[in-house]
C-alpha positions as CSV (number, residue, x, y, z in Angstrom):
1,M,10.7,3.5,134.4
2,A,9.4,0.5,132.6
3,G,8.8,1.0,128.9
4,N,7.4,-0.8,126.0
5,T,9.9,0.5,123.4
6,I,13.3,2.1,123.6
7,Y,11.6,5.4,122.8
8,D,10.4,5.6,126.4
9,F,14.0,6.4,127.6
10,E,16.3,9.3,128.0
11,V,20.0,9.1,127.6
12,T,23.0,11.4,128.0
13,D,25.3,11.9,124.9
14,I,29.0,11.9,125.3
15,K,29.0,15.7,125.4
16,G,26.7,15.7,128.4
17,N,23.4,16.6,126.6
18,Q,20.2,14.9,127.4
19,K,18.7,13.1,124.5
20,S,15.4,11.2,124.0
21,M,15.6,7.8,122.4
22,A,12.4,8.9,120.6
23,D,14.7,10.9,118.4
24,Y,15.6,7.6,116.7
25,Q,12.1,6.6,115.9
26,G,11.8,4.8,112.6
27,R,15.4,3.9,112.5
28,V,17.0,0.4,112.8
29,L,19.5,0.6,115.7
30,L,22.4,-1.5,116.9
31,I,23.0,-0.5,120.6
32,V,26.4,-1.6,121.9
33,N,28.1,-1.4,125.3
34,T,31.7,-0.4,124.3
35,A,35.1,-0.2,125.9
36,S,38.4,1.4,124.7
37,K,40.8,-1.2,126.2
38,C,39.1,-4.5,125.5
39,G,40.1,-7.4,123.3
40,F,36.9,-6.6,121.3
41,T,37.8,-2.9,120.9
42,P,38.8,-3.4,117.2
43,Q,35.1,-4.0,116.6
44,F,34.7,-0.2,116.5
45,E,36.0,-0.5,112.9
46,G,33.2,-2.9,111.9
47,L,30.6,-0.9,113.7
48,Q,31.7,2.2,111.9
49,S,31.6,0.4,108.6
50,L,28.0,-0.7,109.2
51,H,27.1,2.8,110.2
52,T,28.7,4.3,107.1
53,E,27.4,1.8,104.6
54,L,23.8,1.5,106.0
55,G,23.3,4.9,107.6
56,G,21.7,6.4,104.5
57,R,19.1,3.6,104.6
58,G,17.8,4.3,108.1
59,F,20.4,2.5,110.3
60,E,22.4,3.8,113.2
61,V,24.9,2.4,115.7
62,L,24.7,3.8,119.2
63,G,27.7,3.3,121.5
64,F,27.5,3.3,125.3
65,P,30.9,3.1,127.0
66,C,31.0,0.9,130.1
67,N,33.7,0.3,132.6
68,Q,32.2,-2.6,134.5
69,F,34.3,-5.3,132.9
70,L,37.9,-5.4,134.2
71,N,38.2,-1.6,134.2
72,Q,38.5,-1.5,130.4
73,D,37.1,2.0,129.9
74,P,38.5,4.0,132.8
75,G,38.7,7.4,131.0
76,N,36.2,10.2,131.2
77,D,33.7,10.8,128.4
78,D,36.0,13.3,126.6
79,A,38.9,10.8,126.6
80,I,36.7,8.1,125.3
81,S,35.3,10.3,122.6
82,Q,38.8,11.3,121.4
83,F,40.0,7.7,121.5
84,C,37.1,6.4,119.4
85,S,37.4,9.2,116.9
86,L,41.2,9.2,116.5
87,N,41.7,5.4,116.5
88,Y,38.6,4.2,114.7
89,G,37.2,7.2,112.9
90,V,33.9,6.8,114.9
91,D,31.3,9.3,113.9
92,F,28.2,7.3,115.1
93,P,26.6,8.6,118.2
94,M,28.4,7.9,121.4
95,F,26.9,8.4,124.9
96,S,28.0,9.1,128.4
97,K,29.6,6.2,130.2
98,I,27.0,4.0,131.9
99,E,26.6,0.8,133.9
100,V,24.9,-2.1,132.2
101,N,24.6,-4.5,135.1
102,G,23.7,-4.3,138.8
103,D,21.8,-1.7,140.8
104,G,23.3,1.2,138.9
105,A,22.4,-0.2,135.4
106,H,21.0,2.4,133.1
107,P,17.2,2.0,132.6
108,L,17.7,1.6,128.8
109,F,20.0,-1.4,129.3
110,R,17.6,-2.8,131.9
111,F,15.0,-2.7,129.2
112,L,17.2,-4.2,126.5
113,K,18.3,-7.0,128.7
114,R,14.8,-7.9,129.7
115,E,13.6,-7.8,126.1
116,A,16.4,-9.9,124.7
117,R,17.9,-12.3,127.2
118,G,21.3,-13.9,126.8
119,L,22.5,-17.4,127.0
120,M,20.2,-19.7,129.0
121,G,17.8,-16.9,129.7
122,S,20.2,-14.7,131.6
123,E,19.6,-10.9,131.6
124,K,23.1,-10.1,132.6
125,V,25.4,-8.5,130.0
126,K,28.5,-10.8,130.1
127,W,31.1,-8.5,128.6
128,N,31.8,-5.4,126.5
129,F,30.5,-5.2,122.9
130,T,27.3,-7.0,123.6
131,K,25.0,-5.8,120.8
132,F,21.2,-5.3,120.8
133,L,19.4,-5.0,117.4
134,V,16.3,-2.7,117.6
135,G,13.7,-2.5,114.8
136,P,12.2,0.7,113.4
137,D,9.3,0.3,115.8
138,G,11.6,0.6,118.9
139,K,11.2,-3.1,119.8
140,V,14.3,-5.2,120.6
141,V,14.8,-7.8,117.9
142,R,17.8,-9.7,119.1
143,R,20.9,-9.8,121.3
144,Y,24.3,-10.7,120.0
145,P,27.3,-11.8,122.2
146,P,30.6,-9.9,122.1
147,T,32.1,-12.5,119.9
148,T,29.7,-11.8,117.1
149,K,31.5,-9.5,114.7
150,P,29.5,-6.4,113.5
151,G,29.7,-7.6,109.8
152,D,28.1,-10.9,110.8
153,I,25.0,-8.9,111.9
154,R,24.6,-7.1,108.5
155,A,22.1,-9.5,107.0
156,D,19.8,-9.2,110.1
157,I,20.1,-5.4,109.9
158,E,19.3,-5.3,106.2
159,K,16.1,-7.4,106.7
160,L,14.8,-4.6,108.9
161,L,15.7,-1.7,106.5
162,P,13.4,-0.4,103.7
163,A,14.3,-1.9,100.3
């Protein structure tokens, strides 16, 4: 399904419940494809900090585990949820493991990639911890590569939040 905003999509949370992205209407979102066994996995700490510090102002991090990059998130949803909570204190919403590239790519990530292309216009997600900043209107503002630390995105997030 092609959409105009992220609110046109349905996702499955890490507990297996269907959720409409419209539930996040009016919030600034950082949507991230995550992995538990990646060199960038410590970014969970920075993502959680942003979520904690800016959550009261209308910001939310949404994590989507992905196992498409060197088998770096092989566990099931329950194992992933426990890992994130125990090791990084993650309490931002996590979703069921998805694919971000190829024929099996989740429709939400197809949309995100189309709206905010990567290096040299590529739609492909290159690695875990690619981040998509979404404004309160549900439109994709920007894509950040995995090497961009969560704290380095804070100023861009704050520009989209109410004063």
